C-alpha positions in Angstrom: 10.4 28.1 -10.2 12.6 25.9 -8.1 12.5 22.2 -8.9 12.8 21.6 -5.2 10.0 23.8 -4.0 7.3 23.5 -6.6 6.2 27.0 -5.7 7.6 30.4 -6.9 9.2 31.1 -3.6 12.8 31.6 -2.5 12.1 29.4 0.5 11.1 25.9 -0.4 8.5 24.1 1.8 9.9 22.0 4.6 9.9 18.2 4.9 6.8 16.5 6.3 6.8 15.8 10.1 4.3 14.0 12.2 3.1 17.3 13.7 2.0 18.4 10.3 -1.1 16.1 10.8 -2.2 18.4 13.6 -4.6 21.0 12.4 -7.2 20.4 15.0 -10.2 22.2 13.5 -9.5 20.7 10.0 -9.0 17.2 11.4 -12.3 17.4 13.4 -14.1 18.6 10.3 -12.8 15.7 8.2 -13.6 13.4 11.1 -17.2 14.4 11.1 -17.4 13.9 7.3 -15.7 10.5 7.6 -18.1 9.3 10.3 -21.2 10.0 8.2 -20.1 9.6 4.5 -19.7 5.8 4.5 -23.4 5.5 5.4 -24.9 8.0 2.9 -27.1 6.6 0.2 -25.3 5.9 -3.0 -27.0 8.8 -4.9 -25.8 11.4 -2.3 -22.3 9.9 -2.2 -22.0 9.9 -6.0 -23.2 13.6 -6.2 -20.7 14.7 -3.5 -17.8 12.7 -5.0 -18.5 14.0 -8.5 -18.4 17.6 -7.2 -15.1 17.0 -5.4 -13.5 15.4 -8.4 -14.7 18.2 -10.7 -13.3 20.8 -8.3 -9.9 19.3 -8.1 -9.7 18.9 -11.9 -10.7 22.6 -12.5 -8.1 23.7 -9.9 -5.5 21.6 -11.7 -6.5 23.1 -15.0 -6.2 26.7 -13.7 -3.0 26.4 -11.6 -1.0 23.3 -12.5 1.1 23.7 -15.7 1.3 20.0 -16.4 -2.4 19.4 -16.2 -3.4 22.5 -18.1 -1.3 21.5 -21.1 -2.5 17.8 -21.0 -6.2 18.6 -20.4 -6.2 21.2 -23.3 -4.5 18.7 -25.6 -7.1 16.0 -24.6 -10.0 18.3 -25.3 -11.5 17.9 -21.8 -14.5 20.2 -21.3 -14.3 21.7 -17.8 -18.0 22.3 -17.7 -18.9 18.7 -18.4 -16.7 16.8 -16.0 -19.7 14.9 -14.6 -19.9 13.0 -17.9 -18.2 9.7 -18.1 -16.9 10.3 -21.6 -15.2 13.5 -20.5 -13.7 11.9 -17.4 -12.3 9.1 -19.6 -10.5 11.8 -21.7 -8.4 12.8 -18.8 -4.9 11.4 -19.4 -3.6 8.7 -17.0 -0.4 9.3 -15.1 2.0 7.2 -13.0 5.0 7.6 -10.7 7.4 8.1 -13.6 5.3 11.0 -14.9 5.4 12.7 -11.4 9.1 12.2 -10.9 9.9 13.6 -14.4 7.6 16.6 -14.1 7.9 17.5 -10.4 7.7 21.2 -10.4 5.2 21.3 -13.4 2.8 19.2 -11.3 2.7 21.6 -8.3 0.1 24.3 -8.1 1.2 27.9 -8.7 -1.3 29.0 -6.1 0.4 29.3 -2.8 -1.0 26.6 -0.5 -1.1 26.9 3.3 1.2 24.7 5.2 2.6 22.9 2.2 5.3 20.3 3.1 7.3 17.7 1.1 6.9 14.0 1.7 8.9 11.2 0.1 7.7 7.7 -0.8 9.8 4.7 0.1 10.5 3.7 -3.4 9.2 0.1 -3.0 9.3 -0.3 -6.8 12.8 1.2 -7.1 11.6 4.7 -7.8 11.3 7.0 -4.8 9.0 10.0 -5.3 8.5 13.4 -3.7 5.0 14.9 -3.3 3.9 18.3 -2.0 1.2 18.0 0.6 -1.0 20.8 1.8 -2.5 21.3 5.2 -5.9 20.1 3.9 -4.7 16.7 2.8 -2.6 16.2 6.0 -5.8 16.8 8.1 -7.8 14.5 5.9 -5.1 11.8 6.3 -5.2 12.2 10.1 -8.9 11.8 10.1 -8.6 8.8 7.8 -6.2 7.0 10.1 -8.4 7.9 13.0 -11.3 6.1 11.3 -9.1 3.1 10.2 -7.4 2.5 13.5 -10.6 2.8 15.4 -12.3 0.2 13.3 -11.6 -2.7 15.7 -12.6 -0.7 18.8 -9.2 -1.0 20.5 -7.6 2.4 19.6 -8.6 6.0 20.4 -6.8 9.3 20.3 -4.0 9.5 22.8 -3.9 5.7 23.4 -0.5 4.0 23.5 0.2 1.7 20.6 3.1 0.0 18.7 4.5 0.1 15.2 6.6 -2.2 13.0 7.5 0.0 10.1 10.3 1.9 8.4 13.8 2.9 9.5 15.0 5.6 11.9 18.5 6.7 12.7 19.7 4.1 15.1 18.8 1.4 17.6 16.2 -1.3 17.5 13.2 0.5 19.1 12.2 3.8 20.6 9.2 5.5 22.3 7.7 8.3 20.3 6.0 10.3 23.0 4.3 12.7 20.6 2.1 9.9 19.3 2.5 7.6 22.3 3.9 4.8 20.1 6.6 2.2 20.8 8.3 2.2 17.4 10.1 -0.9 16.2 12.4 -0.8 13.2 11.1 -3.5 10.8 14.5 -4.3 9.3 16.0 -5.3 12.7 13.5 -7.9 13.6 15.5 -11.2 13.7 16.3 -14.2 15.9 18.7 -12.1 18.0 16.2 -9.3 18.8 12.9 -11.2 19.3 13.3 -11.6 23.1 14.1 -7.9 23.5 11.1 -6.9 21.4 8.8 -9.3 23.2 9.9 -7.9 26.6 9.5 -4.3 25.5 6.0 -4.9 24.1 4.9 -6.9 27.2 6.1 -4.0 29.4 4.5 -1.3 27.2 1.2 -3.2 26.8 -0.1 -1.8 23.6 -3.7 -2.8 22.7 -3.0 -1.9 19.1 -0.1 -2.7 16.7 0.3 -1.4 13.1 3.0 -2.0 10.5 4.2 -4.0 7.5 2.6 -7.5 7.3 5.9 -9.0 6.3 7.6 -7.6 9.5 4.7 -8.6 11.8 4.6 -12.1 10.2 8.3 -12.6 10.7 8.1 -11.4 14.4 5.2 -13.8 15.1 7.1 -16.7 13.5 10.1 -16.0 15.7 7.9 -15.6 18.8 6.3 -19.0 18.1 9.7 -20.7 17.6 11.1 -19.2 20.8 8.0 -20.3 22.8 7.3 -16.7 23.8 3.8 -15.4 24.5 2.3 -11.9 23.7 -1.2 -10.6 23.4 -2.2 -7.6 21.3 -5.9 -7.5 20.6 -5.8 -5.5 17.3 -3.4 -5.3 14.4 -3.6 -2.9 11.5 -1.7 -4.1 8.4 -0.6 -1.5 5.9 2.0 -0.4 3.2 2.1 -3.9 1.7 -0.3 -6.5 0.4 -1.5 -8.6 3.3 -1.6 -12.3 2.4 -3.8 -15.0 3.9 -1.0 -16.9 5.5 0.4 -13.8 7.2 -3.0 -12.9 8.6 -3.5 -16.4 10.0 -0.1 -16.4 11.7 -0.5 -12.9 13.2 -4.0 -13.7 14.5 -2.9 -17.1 16.0 0.2 -15.9 17.7 -1.0 -12.5 19.1 -4.6 -13.5 19.6 -5.4 -10.5 17.5 -8.0 -9.3 15.1 -6.2 -8.1 11.9 -7.6 -5.1 10.0 -6.2 -4.6 6.5 -5.7 -1.0 5.3 -4.4 -0.4 1.8 -3.1 3.2 1.4 -0.2 5.2 0.0 2.0 8.1 0.9 0.7 9.8 -2.2 -2.4 10.5 -0.2 -5.0 9.5 -2.9 -5.8 5.8 -2.4 -7.4 4.2 0.7 -9.1 0.8 0.8 -10.1 -0.3 4.3 -11.4 -3.6 5.7 -14.7 -3.3 7.6 -15.9 -5.4 10.5 -17.5 -7.8 8.0 -14.1 -8.5 6.4 -14.9 -6.6 3.1 -12.4 -4.1 1.6 -14.2 -0.8 0.9 -12.7 1.9 -1.4 -12.8 5.1 0.8 -14.6 7.4 -1.7 -14.6 10.3 0.7 -10.8 10.4 0.6 -10.1 9.5 -3.1 -11.8 8.3 -6.2 -10.8 4.7 -7.1 -11.0 3.1 -10.5 -9.9 -0.3 -11.8 -8.7 -0.1 -15.3 -7.3 -2.5 -18.0 -4.1 -1.9 -19.8 -5.9 0.3 -22.3 -7.3 2.5 -19.5 -10.9 1.2 -19.8 -12.9 0.4 -16.6 -13.2 -3.3 -15.8 -16.4 -5.0 -14.6 -16.7 -6.9 -11.3 -14.8 -10.1 -11.3 -12.0 -8.9 -13.7 -8.5 -7.8 -12.9 -7.8 -4.1 -13.1 -5.1 -1.7 -12.1 -6.0 0.5 -9.1 -6.1 4.1 -10.4 -6.9 6.9 -8.0 -7.7 10.6 -7.9 -7.0 12.4 -4.6 -9.8 14.7 -3.5 -8.1 16.9 -0.9 -4.5 17.8 -1.9 -4.6 21.1 -3.8 -0.8 21.7 -3.6 0.0 18.8 -5.9 -3.1 17.1 -7.3 -2.9 13.5 -8.4 -5.6 12.8 -11.0 -6.1 9.4 -12.5 -2.8 8.1 -11.0 -1.9 4.5 -11.8 -0.6 2.9 -8.7 0.8 -0.3 -10.3 -1.3 -2.4 -7.9 -4.1 -4.6 -9.2 -7.4 -5.6 -7.8 -10.9 -7.0 -8.5 -14.2 -5.2 -7.9 -16.9 -7.2 -6.1 -20.6 -7.0 -7.3 -21.9 -8.0 -3.8 -23.2 -5.4 -1.3 -21.6 -5.6 2.2 -23.7 -6.4 5.2 -22.0 -3.6 7.2 -24.3 -1.0 5.5 -21.6 1.2 4.0 -22.2 2.5 0.5 -18.5 2.5 -0.4 -17.8 0.1 -3.2 -16.1 -3.2 -2.3 -12.9 -4.5 -3.8 -13.0 -8.3 -3.6 -9.2 -8.8 -3.7 -6.0 -6.7 -3.9 -3.4 -8.8 -5.6 -0.3 -6.6 -5.2 2.0 -5.0 -7.7 2.9 -6.0 -11.3 6.4 -6.6 -9.8 4.8 -9.4 -7.8 4.1 -11.4 -11.0 6.7 -14.0 -12.1 7.2 -15.0 -15.7 7.5 -18.7 -16.8 9.8 -19.9 -19.5 6.9 -20.0 -22.0 5.9 -16.4 -21.2 2.9 -17.2 -19.0 2.7 -14.7 -16.0 2.0 -16.2 -12.6 0.7 -14.0 -9.8 2.8 -14.3 -6.7 -0.5 -14.3 -4.7 -1.3 -17.7 -6.2 1.8 -19.1 -4.4 0.7 -18.1 -0.9 -0.5 -21.6 -0.1 3.0 -22.7 -0.7 4.3 -20.5 2.1 1.5 -21.5 4.5 2.6 -25.2 4.4 6.3 -24.6 5.0 6.5 -25.3 8.8 10.3 -25.4 8.9 10.9 -22.1 7.2 10.9 -18.6 8.6 10.7 -16.7 5.3 10.9 -17.4 1.6 11.7 -14.7 -1.0 11.4 -15.4 -4.8 13.7 -13.3 -6.9 13.5 -13.3 -10.7 16.1 -11.5 -13.0 15.0 -13.1 -16.2 11.9 -15.1 -17.4 12.0 -18.8 -16.7 14.3 -18.7 -13.7 14.0 -17.8 -10.0 16.3 -17.7 -7.0 14.5 -18.9 -3.9 16.0 -17.3 -0.8 15.2 -19.4 2.3 15.5 -18.4 5.9 15.6 -21.7 7.7 13.9 -22.5 11.0 15.8 -24.7 13.6 13.9 -27.8 12.5 14.8 -27.4 8.8 15.9 -30.6 7.0 17.2 -31.5 3.6 13.8 -33.0 2.8 12.3 -29.4 3.1 14.6 -28.2 0.2 13.4 -31.1 -2.0 9.8 -30.3 -1.1 10.3 -26.6 -2.0 11.7 -27.5 -5.4 9.0 -30.1 -6.0 6.1 -27.9 -5.1 7.3 -24.9 -7.0 8.1 -27.0 -10.1 4.6 -28.3 -10.0 3.1 -24.8 -9.5 5.1 -23.4 -12.5 4.2 -26.5 -14.6 7.9 -27.3 -15.1 8.4 -24.0 -16.8 10.8 -22.5 -14.3 14.4 -23.2 -13.3 14.6 -23.1 -9.5 17.7 -22.3 -7.5 17.4 -22.5 -3.7 19.7 -20.3 -1.6 19.9 -20.1 2.2 20.4 -16.8 3.9 19.8 -14.9 7.2 16.9 -12.5 7.6 19.2 -9.6 7.1 20.1 -10.8 3.6 16.6 -10.7 2.3 16.0 -7.9 -0.2 14.2 -4.9 1.2 13.1 -1.5 0.0 14.5 1.7 1.6 11.8 1.7 4.2 12.8 -1.8 5.4 9.9 -3.8 3.8 10.6 -7.3 2.8 9.3 -8.1 -0.7 8.3 -11.8 -1.0 8.4 -11.5 -4.8 11.1 -9.5 -6.5 10.8 -9.3 -10.2 13.7 -7.5 -11.9 12.5 -8.5 -15.4 11.6 -5.4 -17.5 8.4 -5.1 -19.4 6.3 -8.0 -18.0 3.4 -7.4 -20.3 5.7 -6.9 -23.3 7.6 -10.1 -22.6 4.4 -12.1 -22.2 3.0 -10.7 -25.4 6.1 -11.6 -27.3 5.8 -15.2 -26.2 2.1 -15.4 -26.7 1.5 -16.0 -23.0 -0.9 -14.6 -20.5 -1.5 -14.4 -16.8 -1.5 -17.7 -14.9 
């Protein structure tokens, strides 16, 4: 079996292309499902989801070498997968497991239209995943539903994107999907007028992309006194923070829809018109687990762990995403039966460690960003506990007093348990992942939980 192909074939599957979404009959079938499933009663939804989960696990047991070995070793009864105790027996996996066992995690059963896709490696570990025609159609229907949430997008309508890199240039028009594509890593003071003019001419009613890129673009628009109106924005691929939403909505006059999803094609959490984040249980099964792998109750922090329901070429079962969230126990007024996640707090890498071992969530620092009127962007970089480098991209009205304010506010927020070094840089010098995403919090410290435990600390 070739490590590259994941299938016993002399010709490995090709790389994913946008046109691989286009299986019209499959997409329409999933679209019909995804229009009705959110409004099923809970009993019907649970019965359907249990059946889909059991089917993917049995398929993995029969055709995926990695899962067969682990499920046998764990003593999982294939005829009792509807029982909670049996489900809990299924071993958890994460990105490192997939990367280390790539071919062993692919189905030996030839799957129609299978193609390779690669994740961006936002945590420093790119990953390849084999996607079949079924999951690509399901993903197309999922995005159809997500982008149509605000009522400003429909199939074939022109829109704009601020996302990952392409070969050259600042922007291009992708006529296949009628999108004006802007490369996120090239949004800066020198390009903002060109981008504003291109968007004003193209007149998209819908924009999607990284929240960090759209926030930076809106900040630069505001500074330059430029105007632009785009009625709907869909944020994805990063954790959307409150100050980013506020800036984008104010500058573009937009309604922002938050959509949490992954290239792994298992997780999807979508904001409804009431502002609640619903786990899309017709696409993947979502769990929130503690460090021991136990489900957490509403109100408590847990790692988002997902099982994809539609990819039979390379199933991901109980896949730990590294992101953390909190279940809500309140029903949503929108009428959907999908469970609600109260907050998504981002990745473990977004947590910073104080000198005394206490871990502070980067999300708790977002009010600090909101009040910095003379700053375009701030990035906090940590290489060892108790010390951070604060990379500051200054606005024209930046003054020395702002530097003193940054140090004073951060010192107070870390209770004096952090050495703070402020460094000035251009936007281009901010650290990004291979897809061009700016990470506001970069933690290079290894073993966050282990370091905290050794110092007797906990999350702040």
